[in-house]
C-alpha positions in Angstrom: -25.8 -15.9 19.1 -23.3 -16.1 16.2 -22.2 -12.5 15.8 -19.7 -13.3 13.0 -22.6 -14.2 10.7 -24.6 -11.1 11.5 -21.9 -8.4 11.2 -22.5 -7.1 7.8 -21.5 -3.5 8.6 -18.2 -1.9 9.5 -17.2 -2.4 13.1 -14.5 -0.5 14.8 -13.7 -1.5 18.4 -11.1 0.2 20.6 -10.2 0.4 24.2 -8.3 -1.2 27.1 -9.0 -4.9 26.8 -7.0 -5.6 30.0 -5.5 -8.6 28.3 -3.5 -9.4 25.2 -3.7 -11.8 22.2 -0.2 -13.2 21.6 2.9 -13.8 23.8 5.0 -11.4 21.7 2.7 -8.6 22.9 4.3 -8.9 26.4 7.8 -8.0 27.3 9.5 -7.7 30.7 9.7 -9.7 33.9 9.3 -13.4 33.0 8.4 -14.3 36.6 5.0 -12.5 36.4 2.5 -15.1 35.2 0.5 -13.3 32.5 -0.9 -15.3 29.6 -2.9 -14.3 26.5 -6.6 -14.4 26.9 -8.5 -17.1 25.1 -11.8 -15.2 25.5 -10.5 -12.2 23.5 -9.0 -14.5 20.9 -12.3 -16.4 20.5 -14.2 -13.1 20.3 -11.9 -11.9 17.5 -12.3 -15.2 15.7 -16.1 -15.2 15.9 -16.6 -11.6 15.0 -13.7 -11.3 12.4 -12.0 -8.5 14.3 -8.3 -7.8 13.6 -5.9 -5.1 14.8 -5.8 -2.0 12.6 -2.3 -1.1 11.4 -0.6 1.0 14.0 2.3 3.4 14.1 4.3 3.7 17.3 5.1 1.4 20.2 3.6 -2.0 20.3 3.7 -2.6 24.0 1.4 0.2 25.0 0.8 -0.3 28.8 3.6 -0.3 31.4 3.2 -1.3 35.0 5.8 1.4 36.1 7.5 -0.9 38.6 11.2 -1.4 39.3 13.4 -3.4 37.0 12.7 -6.6 38.9 9.0 -6.5 38.1 8.9 -4.2 35.1 6.6 -5.2 32.3 5.1 -3.7 29.1 2.0 -5.3 27.4 -0.3 -4.4 24.5 -3.6 -4.1 26.4 -5.0 -1.2 24.4 -5.9 -1.8 20.8 -8.1 -0.7 17.9 -9.7 -3.4 15.8 -11.9 -3.7 12.8 -13.8 -6.3 10.9 -13.5 -7.0 7.1 -16.2 -4.4 6.3 -14.3 -1.7 8.2 -11.1 -2.6 6.2 -13.2 -2.3 3.0 -14.8 1.0 4.0 -11.7 2.5 5.6 -9.0 1.0 3.5 -6.3 3.5 4.6 -7.2 3.3 8.3 -4.3 3.4 10.8 -3.7 4.1 14.5 -1.1 6.4 16.0 0.0 5.3 19.4 1.0 8.3 21.5 3.1 8.6 24.6 1.4 8.1 28.0 0.5 11.4 29.5 -1.3 11.1 32.9 -2.0 7.4 32.7 0.0 4.2 32.4 -1.7 3.7 29.1 -0.8 5.2 25.7 -3.5 7.1 23.9 -4.7 5.8 20.5 -5.6 8.2 17.7 -7.5 6.4 14.9 -7.2 7.9 11.4 -10.0 6.9 9.1 -10.3 7.6 5.4 -13.6 6.4 3.9 -13.4 5.0 0.4 -15.7 7.3 -1.6 -15.8 6.6 -5.3 -19.2 5.3 -6.2 -18.7 6.1 -9.9 -16.0 3.4 -10.3 -17.2 0.1 -11.9 -16.7 -3.0 -9.8 -13.8 -5.2 -10.7 -14.7 -8.6 -12.2 -12.3 -11.4 -12.5 -12.4 -13.3 -15.8 -11.5 -17.0 -15.5 -9.9 -16.8 -19.0 -7.1 -14.7 -17.6 -5.9 -17.6 -15.5 -5.0 -19.5 -18.7 -3.0 -16.5 -20.1 0.8 -17.2 -20.2 1.6 -13.9 -18.4 -1.1 -14.2 -15.7 1.0 -15.9 -13.0 3.9 -13.4 -13.7 1.5 -10.5 -13.2 0.1 -12.0 -9.9 3.6 -12.8 -8.6 4.8 -9.3 -9.4 2.0 -7.6 -7.4 1.9 -10.2 -4.6 5.7 -9.8 -3.9 5.2 -6.2 -3.0 5.9 -5.3 0.6 2.7 -4.3 2.4 2.6 -3.5 6.1 -0.5 -3.8 8.3 -2.7 -6.6 9.5 -2.9 -9.8 7.4 -6.3 -8.8 6.1 -5.1 -5.4 5.1 -2.1 -6.9 3.3 -4.3 -9.3 1.3 -6.7 -6.4 0.5 -4.0 -4.1 -0.7 -2.4 -6.8 -2.8 -5.7 -7.7 -4.4 -6.4 -4.1 -5.0 -3.0 -3.6 -6.7 -3.7 -6.4 -9.1 -6.6 -4.4 -10.6 -4.5 -2.2 -12.9 -2.2 -4.8 -14.4 -5.0 -7.3 -14.9 -7.0 -4.5 -16.7 -4.0 -3.8 -18.9 -3.7 -7.6 -19.7 -7.4 -7.6 -20.5 -7.2 -4.6 -22.7 -4.2 -5.9 -24.6 -5.2 -9.5 -25.1 -8.9 -9.9 -24.4 -10.8 -6.7 -25.3 -12.8 -6.6 -28.5 -13.1 -10.4 -28.8 -16.3 -10.2 -30.9 -14.6 -8.0 -33.5 -11.5 -10.1 -33.5 -13.5 -13.3 -34.0 -15.4 -11.6 -36.9 -12.2 -10.5 -38.5 -10.6 -13.9 -38.1 -13.7 -15.5 -39.7 -13.5 -13.1 -42.7 -9.8 -13.8 -43.1 -10.5 -17.5 -43.0 -13.2 -17.1 -45.7 -10.9 -15.0 -47.8 -8.1 -17.6 -47.6 -10.5 -20.4 -48.6 
């Protein structure tokens, strides 16, 4: 079953996955043979799951052994798919200190986007030909945004909304009236 094609709702997945995705998610004793799990990586690829932006330590689990075998690994994580990043655009995870376990608790903060009265944003191809278009895009795209790659793209696209609306209002709004006025001016000149 291809879950990635059928996940049309927000998914949030959290827990102890008992493995990690990337080598930089493990620090400590190099002699202990621990490698990232391809199964988890494939699952994330198929379902579109990505880590939710987190605050706190990255290496959440510790084996609590002596210096010779000490190791910290990101085994616990909170992930979402593209719909969860759309619905909960300001979601983040606070990583706490381990209390009675060798794992750190994760506290997920969700803020649902609730503004049904806003009109949807529509891109006009004519904007791409405007001499200031690339400058507007570069200006917004160069902003520093932290979080998962999907969250970064989402935030940058969202931040383009206001400057593109301003560009539209200044140079593209009221085109019908402008064309009528230009036609009248042309007739007057003839």
